[in-house]
FIVEX-360386 format. One record per atom (N, C-alpha, C, O): residue in one letter; y, z, x; atom name; residue number from 0. Coordinates in steps of 0.05 Angstrom, whole numbers, plus 5000, padded with zeros to 4 digits. Layout:
# FIVEX-360386
- a, Y, Z, X, CA, NUM .
...
***
This chain:
# FIVEX-360386
- m, 4738, 4965, 5213, N, 0 .
- m, 4754, 4974, 5235, CA, 0 .
- m, 4769, 4999, 5227, C, 0 .
- m, 4781, 5000, 5205, O, 0 .
- s, 4768, 5019, 5243, N, 1 .
- s, 4783, 5043, 5237, CA, 1 .
- s, 4811, 5041, 5249, C, 1 .
- s, 4815, 5033, 5272, O, 1 .
- v, 4830, 5048, 5232, N, 2 .
- v, 4858, 5046, 5241, CA, 2 .
- v, 4868, 5075, 5245, C, 2 .
- v, 4866, 5092, 5227, O, 2 .
- t, 4878, 5080, 5269, N, 3 .
- t, 4889, 5107, 5275, CA, 3 .
- t, 4919, 5105, 5277, C, 3 .
- t, 4931, 5083, 5278, O, 3 .
- n, 4932, 5128, 5279, N, 4 .
- n, 4961, 5129, 5282, CA, 4 .
- n, 4976, 5115, 5259, C, 4 .
- n, 4995, 5101, 5264, O, 4 .
- t, 4967, 5120, 5235, N, 5 .
- t, 4981, 5110, 5211, CA, 5 .
- t, 4993, 5133, 5196, C, 5 .
- t, 4983, 5156, 5197, O, 5 .
- q, 5015, 5128, 5183, N, 6 .
- q, 5029, 5149, 5168, CA, 6 .
- q, 5016, 5154, 5141, C, 6 .
- q, 5018, 5176, 5130, O, 6 .
- f, 5003, 5133, 5130, N, 7 .
- f, 4991, 5134, 5103, CA, 7 .
- f, 4961, 5128, 5104, C, 7 .
- f, 4951, 5117, 5124, O, 7 .
- t, 4947, 5136, 5083, N, 8 .
- t, 4918, 5132, 5082, CA, 8 .
- t, 4909, 5117, 5058, C, 8 .
- t, 4923, 5116, 5038, O, 8 .
- i, 4885, 5106, 5059, N, 9 .
- i, 4873, 5092, 5036, CA, 9 .
- i, 4870, 5112, 5013, C, 9 .
- i, 4861, 5135, 5017, O, 9 .
- g, 4879, 5104, 4990, N, 10 .
- g, 4878, 5121, 4966, CA, 10 .
- g, 4904, 5135, 4960, C, 10 .
- g, 4907, 5145, 4938, O, 10 .
- q, 4922, 5135, 4979, N, 11 .
- q, 4948, 5149, 4975, CA, 11 .
- q, 4967, 5132, 4958, C, 11 .
- q, 4967, 5108, 4961, O, 11 .
- v, 4982, 5145, 4941, N, 12 .
- v, 5002, 5132, 4924, CA, 12 .
- v, 5029, 5132, 4939, C, 12 .
- v, 5038, 5153, 4948, O, 12 .
- v, 5040, 5109, 4942, N, 13 .
- v, 5065, 5105, 4957, CA, 13 .
- v, 5085, 5088, 4940, C, 13 .
- v, 5078, 5077, 4920, O, 13 .
- k, 5110, 5088, 4950, N, 14 .
- k, 5130, 5071, 4937, CA, 14 .
- k, 5145, 5055, 4959, C, 14 .
- k, 5145, 5064, 4982, O, 14 .
- h, 5157, 5033, 4951, N, 15 .
- h, 5172, 5017, 4970, CA, 15 .
- h, 5199, 5029, 4975, C, 15 .
- h, 5211, 5039, 4957, O, 15 .
- r, 5208, 5029, 5000, N, 16 .
- r, 5233, 5041, 5007, CA, 16 .
- r, 5257, 5026, 4996, C, 16 .
- r, 5277, 5038, 4989, O, 16 .
- l, 5255, 4999, 4993, N, 17 .
- l, 5278, 4983, 4985, CA, 17 .
- l, 5275, 4971, 4956, C, 17 .
- l, 5295, 4968, 4942, O, 17 .
- y, 5250, 4965, 4948, N, 18 .
- y, 5246, 4953, 4922, CA, 18 .
- y, 5233, 4972, 4903, C, 18 .
- y, 5219, 4990, 4911, O, 18 .
- d, 5237, 4967, 4877, N, 19 .
- d, 5228, 4985, 4857, CA, 19 .
- d, 5199, 4980, 4849, C, 19 .
- d, 5194, 4969, 4827, O, 19 .
- f, 5180, 4987, 4867, N, 20 .
- f, 5152, 4986, 4859, CA, 20 .
- f, 5137, 5007, 4875, C, 20 .
- f, 5146, 5017, 4895, O, 20 .
- r, 5114, 5013, 4864, N, 21 .
- r, 5097, 5034, 4876, CA, 21 .
- r, 5068, 5023, 4875, C, 21 .
- r, 5063, 5004, 4861, O, 21 .
- g, 5050, 5036, 4889, N, 22 .
- g, 5023, 5027, 4889, CA, 22 .
- g, 5004, 5047, 4903, C, 22 .
- g, 5013, 5067, 4914, O, 22 .
- v, 4979, 5040, 4903, N, 23 .
- v, 4959, 5055, 4917, CA, 23 .
- v, 4948, 5038, 4940, C, 23 .
- v, 4943, 5014, 4937, O, 23 .
- i, 4945, 5050, 4963, N, 24 .
- i, 4936, 5036, 4987, CA, 24 .
- i, 4906, 5031, 4985, C, 24 .
- i, 4890, 5049, 4980, O, 24 .
- v, 4898, 5005, 4989, N, 25 .
- v, 4870, 4998, 4988, CA, 25 .
- v, 4859, 4989, 5016, C, 25 .
- v, 4835, 4989, 5020, O, 25 .
- d, 4877, 4982, 5034, N, 26 .
- d, 4868, 4974, 5061, CA, 26 .
- d, 4892, 4976, 5080, C, 26 .
- d, 4915, 4976, 5071, O, 26 .
- v, 4886, 4976, 5106, N, 27 .
- v, 4907, 4978, 5126, CA, 27 .
- v, 4900, 4959, 5149, C, 27 .
- v, 4878, 4958, 5158, O, 27 .
- d, 4921, 4944, 5157, N, 28 .
- d, 4919, 4927, 5182, CA, 28 .
- d, 4934, 4942, 5204, C, 28 .
- d, 4956, 4952, 5199, O, 28 .
- p, 4923, 4944, 5228, N, 29 .
- p, 4937, 4959, 5249, CA, 29 .
- p, 4963, 4947, 5257, C, 29 .
- p, 4981, 4960, 5268, O, 29 .
- e, 4966, 4921, 5252, N, 30 .
- e, 4992, 4907, 5256, CA, 30 .
- e, 4992, 4883, 5238, C, 30 .
- e, 4972, 4876, 5226, O, 30 .
- f, 5014, 4869, 5236, N, 31 .
- f, 5017, 4846, 5218, CA, 31 .
- f, 4994, 4827, 5220, C, 31 .
- f, 4986, 4819, 5242, O, 31 .
- s, 4983, 4820, 5197, N, 32 .
- s, 4960, 4801, 5196, CA, 32 .
- s, 4962, 4784, 5171, C, 32 .
- s, 4943, 4782, 5156, O, 32 .
- n, 4985, 4772, 5167, N, 33 .
- n, 4989, 4755, 5144, CA, 33 .
- n, 5000, 4728, 5155, C, 33 .
- n, 5004, 4725, 5179, O, 33 .
- a, 5006, 4710, 5137, N, 34 .
- a, 5016, 4683, 5145, CA, 34 .
- a, 5044, 4685, 5156, C, 34 .
- a, 5061, 4701, 5146, O, 34 .
- e, 5050, 4670, 5177, N, 35 .
- e, 5076, 4670, 5189, CA, 35 .
- e, 5097, 4661, 5169, C, 35 .
- e, 5120, 4671, 5169, O, 35 .
- e, 5090, 4643, 5151, N, 36 .
- e, 5109, 4634, 5130, CA, 36 .
- e, 5117, 4657, 5112, C, 36 .
- e, 5140, 4659, 5103, O, 36 .
- w, 5098, 4675, 5106, N, 37 .
- w, 5104, 4698, 5089, CA, 37 .
- w, 5124, 4716, 5103, C, 37 .
- w, 5144, 4724, 5091, O, 37 .
- w, 5120, 4721, 5129, N, 38 .
- w, 5138, 4738, 5144, CA, 38 .
- w, 5166, 4726, 5146, C, 38 .
- w, 5186, 4740, 5143, O, 38 .
- l, 5167, 4700, 5151, N, 39 .
- l, 5193, 4686, 5153, CA, 39 .
- l, 5208, 4684, 5127, C, 39 .
- l, 5232, 4681, 5126, O, 39 .
- s, 5193, 4687, 5104, N, 40 .
- s, 5206, 4686, 5078, CA, 40 .
- s, 5222, 4711, 5072, C, 40 .
- s, 5238, 4711, 5053, O, 40 .
- i, 5218, 4732, 5087, N, 41 .
- i, 5232, 4757, 5083, CA, 41 .
- i, 5260, 4754, 5096, C, 41 .
- i, 5262, 4746, 5119, O, 41 .
- p, 5281, 4761, 5082, N, 42 .
- p, 5308, 4759, 5094, CA, 42 .
- p, 5309, 4773, 5121, C, 42 .
- p, 5299, 4795, 5124, O, 42 .
- e, 5321, 4760, 5140, N, 43 .
- e, 5321, 4770, 5168, CA, 43 .
- e, 5332, 4798, 5170, C, 43 .
- e, 5323, 4814, 5187, O, 43 .
- d, 5352, 4805, 5154, N, 44 .
- d, 5365, 4831, 5157, CA, 44 .
- d, 5346, 4854, 5147, C, 44 .
- d, 5352, 4877, 5153, O, 44 .
- i, 5325, 4848, 5133, N, 45 .
- i, 5306, 4868, 5124, CA, 45 .
- i, 5278, 4862, 5133, C, 45 .
- i, 5259, 4876, 5125, O, 45 .
- r, 5274, 4842, 5149, N, 46 .
- r, 5247, 4834, 5158, CA, 46 .
- r, 5235, 4856, 5175, C, 46 .
- r, 5248, 4865, 5194, O, 46 .
- p, 5211, 4865, 5169, N, 47 .
- p, 5199, 4886, 5185, CA, 47 .
- p, 5188, 4877, 5212, C, 47 .
- p, 5182, 4853, 5215, O, 47 .
- r, 5185, 4895, 5230, N, 48 .
- r, 5173, 4890, 5256, CA, 48 .
- r, 5143, 4883, 5250, C, 48 .
- r, 5131, 4893, 5231, O, 48 .
- k, 5131, 4867, 5267, N, 49 .
- k, 5103, 4860, 5264, CA, 49 .
- k, 5085, 4881, 5277, C, 49 .
- k, 5061, 4883, 5269, O, 49 .
- n, 5094, 4895, 5297, N, 50 .
- n, 5077, 4913, 5313, CA, 50 .
- n, 5076, 4941, 5301, C, 50 .
- n, 5083, 4961, 5314, O, 50 .
- q, 5068, 4943, 5276, N, 51 .
- q, 5065, 4968, 5261, CA, 51 .
- q, 5043, 4964, 5241, C, 51 .
- q, 5036, 4941, 5234, O, 51 .
- p, 5032, 4985, 5230, N, 52 .
- p, 5012, 4982, 5208, CA, 52 .
- p, 5024, 4968, 5184, C, 52 .
- p, 5047, 4973, 5177, O, 52 .
- f, 5008, 4952, 5171, N, 53 .
- f, 5015, 4939, 5145, CA, 53 .
- f, 4994, 4947, 5125, C, 53 .
- f, 4970, 4948, 5132, O, 53 .
- y, 5002, 4953, 5101, N, 54 .
- y, 4985, 4964, 5080, CA, 54 .
- y, 4981, 4944, 5057, C, 54 .
- y, 5000, 4932, 5048, O, 54 .
- h, 4957, 4943, 5047, N, 55 .
- h, 4950, 4927, 5024, CA, 55 .
- h, 4951, 4946, 5000, C, 55 .
- h, 4937, 4967, 5000, O, 55 .
- l, 4967, 4940, 4980, N, 56 .
- l, 4970, 4958, 4957, CA, 56 .
- l, 4962, 4944, 4931, C, 56 .
- l, 4965, 4920, 4928, O, 56 .
- l, 4951, 4960, 4913, N, 57 .
- l, 4950, 4952, 4885, CA, 57 .
- l, 4976, 4963, 4874, C, 57 .
- l, 4979, 4988, 4871, O, 57 .
- a, 4994, 4946, 4868, N, 58 .
- a, 5022, 4954, 4862, CA, 58 .
- a, 5029, 4949, 4833, C, 58 .
- a, 5016, 4934, 4819, O, 58 .
- e, 5051, 4962, 4825, N, 59 .
- e, 5062, 4958, 4798, CA, 59 .
- e, 5092, 4963, 4799, C, 59 .
- e, 5102, 4978, 4815, O, 59 .
- n, 5105, 4949, 4781, N, 60 .
- n, 5133, 4955, 4775, CA, 60 .
- n, 5135, 4958, 4744, C, 60 .
- n, 5114, 4961, 4731, O, 60 .
- e, 5158, 4958, 4733, N, 61 .
- e, 5160, 4963, 4704, CA, 61 .
- e, 5146, 4942, 4687, C, 61 .
- e, 5138, 4948, 4665, O, 61 .
- s, 5143, 4918, 4697, N, 62 .
- s, 5132, 4896, 4680, CA, 62 .
- s, 5107, 4883, 4691, C, 62 .
- s, 5094, 4868, 4676, O, 62 .
- n, 5099, 4887, 4716, N, 63 .
- n, 5076, 4873, 4727, CA, 63 .
- n, 5059, 4891, 4744, C, 63 .
- n, 5067, 4911, 4756, O, 63 .
- a, 5033, 4883, 4746, N, 64 .
- a, 5015, 4894, 4765, CA, 64 .
- a, 5007, 4871, 4784, C, 64 .
- a, 5002, 4849, 4775, O, 64 .
- y, 5006, 4877, 4810, N, 65 .
- y, 5001, 4856, 4829, CA, 65 .
- y, 4991, 4869, 4855, C, 65 .
- y, 4990, 4893, 4857, O, 65 .
- e, 4984, 4852, 4875, N, 66 .
- e, 4977, 4862, 4901, CA, 66 .
- e, 5001, 4857, 4920, C, 66 .
- e, 5013, 4836, 4919, O, 66 .
- a, 5006, 4876, 4937, N, 67 .
- a, 5029, 4875, 4955, CA, 67 .
- a, 5020, 4880, 4984, C, 67 .
- a, 5000, 4894, 4988, O, 67 .
- y, 5034, 4870, 5003, N, 68 .
- y, 5029, 4874, 5032, CA, 68 .
- y, 5055, 4885, 5043, C, 68 .
- y, 5075, 4870, 5044, O, 68 .
- v, 5054, 4910, 5052, N, 69 .
- v, 5079, 4924, 5059, CA, 69 .
- v, 5077, 4937, 5087, C, 69 .
- v, 5056, 4949, 5093, O, 69 .
- s, 5098, 4935, 5102, N, 70 .
- s, 5099, 4948, 5129, CA, 70 .
- s, 5102, 4978, 5125, C, 70 .
- s, 5113, 4987, 5105, O, 70 .
- e, 5092, 4993, 5145, N, 71 .
- e, 5095, 5022, 5144, CA, 71 .
- e, 5124, 5030, 5142, C, 71 .
- e, 5130, 5050, 5128, O, 71 .
- q, 5142, 5017, 5156, N, 72 .
- q, 5170, 5025, 5156, CA, 72 .
- q, 5183, 5023, 5128, C, 72 .
- q, 5204, 5035, 5123, O, 72 .
- n, 5170, 5008, 5110, N, 73 .
- n, 5182, 5005, 5083, CA, 73 .
- n, 5167, 5021, 5062, C, 73 .
- n, 5172, 5016, 5038, O, 73 .
- l, 5151, 5040, 5070, N, 74 .
- l, 5137, 5056, 5050, CA, 74 .
- l, 5146, 5085, 5052, C, 74 .
- l, 5153, 5095, 5073, O, 74 .
- l, 5145, 5098, 5029, N, 75 .
- l, 5151, 5127, 5026, CA, 75 .
- l, 5129, 5139, 5008, C, 75 .
- l, 5116, 5124, 4993, O, 75 .
- i, 5124, 5164, 5011, N, 76 .
- i, 5106, 5178, 4993, CA, 76 .
- i, 5117, 5178, 4965, C, 76 .
- i, 5141, 5184, 4961, O, 76 .
- d, 5101, 5170, 4945, N, 77 .
- d, 5109, 5171, 4917, CA, 77 .
- d, 5105, 5200, 4907, C, 77 .
- d, 5083, 5211, 4909, O, 77 .
- e, 5126, 5212, 4897, N, 78 .
- e, 5125, 5240, 4889, CA, 78 .
- e, 5125, 5244, 4859, C, 78 .
- e, 5130, 5266, 4849, O, 78 .
- t, 5120, 5222, 4844, N, 79 .
- t, 5120, 5225, 4814, CA, 79 .
- t, 5097, 5240, 4803, C, 79 .
- t, 5099, 5252, 4782, O, 79 .
- g, 5074, 5241, 4818, N, 80 .
- g, 5050, 5253, 4808, CA, 80 .
- g, 5036, 5237, 4786, C, 80 .
- g, 5018, 5247, 4772, O, 80 .
- e, 5045, 5212, 4783, N, 81 .
- e, 5034, 5195, 4762, CA, 81 .
- e, 5013, 5176, 4774, C, 81 .
- e, 5017, 5167, 4797, O, 81 .
- p, 4992, 5169, 4759, N, 82 .
- p, 4973, 5149, 4769, CA, 82 .
- p, 4985, 5121, 4769, C, 82 .
- p, 5005, 5116, 4756, O, 82 .
- v, 4973, 5104, 4784, N, 83 .
- v, 4982, 5076, 4786, CA, 83 .
- v, 4967, 5061, 4764, C, 83 .
- v, 4943, 5063, 4761, O, 83 .
- n, 4982, 5046, 4747, N, 84 .
- n, 4970, 5032, 4725, CA, 84 .
- n, 4964, 5003, 4731, C, 84 .
- n, 4971, 4984, 4717, O, 84 .
- h, 4950, 4999, 4753, N, 85 .
- h, 4940, 4972, 4761, CA, 85 .
- h, 4912, 4969, 4750, C, 85 .
- h, 4896, 4988, 4753, O, 85 .
- p, 4905, 4946, 4738, N, 86 .
- p, 4878, 4944, 4726, CA, 86 .
- p, 4855, 4946, 4745, C, 86 .
- p, 4833, 4952, 4736, O, 86 .
- r, 4859, 4942, 4771, N, 87 .
- r, 4837, 4943, 4790, CA, 87 .
- r, 4833, 4971, 4802, C, 87 .
- r, 4814, 4975, 4817, O, 87 .
- v, 4850, 4990, 4796, N, 88 .
- v, 4848, 5017, 4808, CA, 88 .
- v, 4820, 5029, 4802, C, 88 .
- v, 4808, 5040, 4820, O, 88 .
- a, 4811, 5027, 4777, N, 89 .
- a, 4786, 5039, 4769, CA, 89 .
- a, 4762, 5026, 4783, C, 89 .
- a, 4741, 5038, 4786, O, 89 .
- e, 4765, 5000, 4790, N, 90 .
- e, 4744, 4986, 4805, CA, 90 .
- e, 4740, 4996, 4833, C, 90 .
- e, 4719, 4995, 4845, O, 90 .
- v, 4763, 5005, 4845, N, 91 .
- v, 4763, 5011, 4873, CA, 91 .
- v, 4761, 5041, 4879, C, 91 .
- v, 4748, 5049, 4898, O, 91 .
- f, 4773, 5058, 4862, N, 92 .
- f, 4775, 5086, 4868, CA, 92 .
- f, 4762, 5104, 4846, C, 92 .
- f, 4756, 5094, 4824, O, 92 .
- g, 4759, 5129, 4853, N, 93 .
- g, 4749, 5149, 4835, CA, 93 .
- g, 4773, 5163, 4821, C, 93 .
- g, 4793, 5150, 4815, O, 93 .
- e, 4770, 5188, 4817, N, 94 .
- e, 4789, 5205, 4803, CA, 94 .
- e, 4816, 5206, 4816, C, 94 .
- e, 4819, 5205, 4840, O, 94 .
- f, 4837, 5206, 4799, N, 95 .
- f, 4865, 5210, 4808, CA, 95 .
- f, 4869, 5240, 4814, C, 95 .
- f, 4863, 5256, 4797, O, 95 .
- l, 4879, 5246, 4838, N, 96 .
- l, 4881, 5274, 4847, CA, 96 .
- l, 4910, 5284, 4848, C, 96 .
- l, 4915, 5305, 4859, O, 96 .
- g, 4929, 5270, 4835, N, 97 .
- g, 4956, 5279, 4834, CA, 97 .
- g, 4975, 5265, 4853, C, 97 .
- g, 4998, 5260, 4846, O, 97 .
- d, 4966, 5258, 4877, N, 98 .
- d, 4982, 5243, 4896, CA, 98 .
- d, 4966, 5221, 4910, C, 98 .
- d, 4976, 5206, 4926, O, 98 .
- s, 4940, 5221, 4903, N, 99 .
- s, 4922, 5201, 4915, CA, 99 .
- s, 4898, 5198, 4897, C, 99 .
- s, 4894, 5213, 4877, O, 99 .
- y, 4881, 5179, 4904, N, 100 .
- y, 4856, 5174, 4890, CA, 100 .
- y, 4832, 5182, 4907, C, 100 .
- y, 4833, 5179, 4932, O, 100 .
- a, 4812, 5193, 4894, N, 101 .
- a, 4787, 5199, 4908, CA, 101 .
- a, 4775, 5173, 4918, C, 101 .
- a, 4774, 5153, 4904, O, 101 .
- l, 4765, 5173, 4943, N, 102 .
- l, 4752, 5150, 4955, CA, 102 .
- l, 4724, 5148, 4945, C, 102 .
- l, 4710, 5168, 4942, O, 102 .
- p, 4715, 5123, 4940, N, 103 .
- p, 4686, 5119, 4932, CA, 103 .
- p, 4669, 5125, 4957, C, 103 .
- p, 4678, 5125, 4979, O, 103 .
- d, 4643, 5129, 4951, N, 104 .
- d, 4624, 5135, 4973, CA, 104 .
- d, 4625, 5113, 4995, C, 104 .
- d, 4619, 5119, 5018, O, 104 .
- s, 4630, 5088, 4988, N, 105 .
- s, 4630, 5066, 5007, CA, 105 .
- s, 4651, 5070, 5029, C, 105 .
- s, 4649, 5058, 5050, O, 105 .
- y, 4672, 5086, 5024, N, 106 .
- y, 4693, 5091, 5044, CA, 106 .
- y, 4686, 5114, 5062, C, 106 .
- y, 4697, 5117, 5084, O, 106 .
- r, 4667, 5130, 5054, N, 107 .
- r, 4660, 5154, 5070, CA, 107 .
- r, 4639, 5147, 5091, C, 107 .
- r, 4623, 5129, 5087, O, 107 .
- n, 4640, 5162, 5113, N, 108 .
- n, 4620, 5158, 5134, CA, 108 .
- n, 4596, 5175, 5130, C, 108 .
- n, 4577, 5175, 5145, O, 108 .
***
């Protein structure tokens, strides 16, 4: 499914607006598509709206690499110019281009 009207794209390096982690986008849901329990586990004062794009990230912080599911409203462009040190990045993407990763042929039309 092609997702339009998104602020970020697959392969782009982003950071979380509130929490200290960054990652590379591997997939986009046009609106919330996760478990209701997951959404309710987020404190109400910072719980994101469901009717916006949500991004799947290969994420990292200072001590861990993991996968994250983040609303568009909570993402910012990462301006460090540094690659993401998640072990799965090389499986999914090509060359690091400074602010994003080259998409493999399977992503291209």
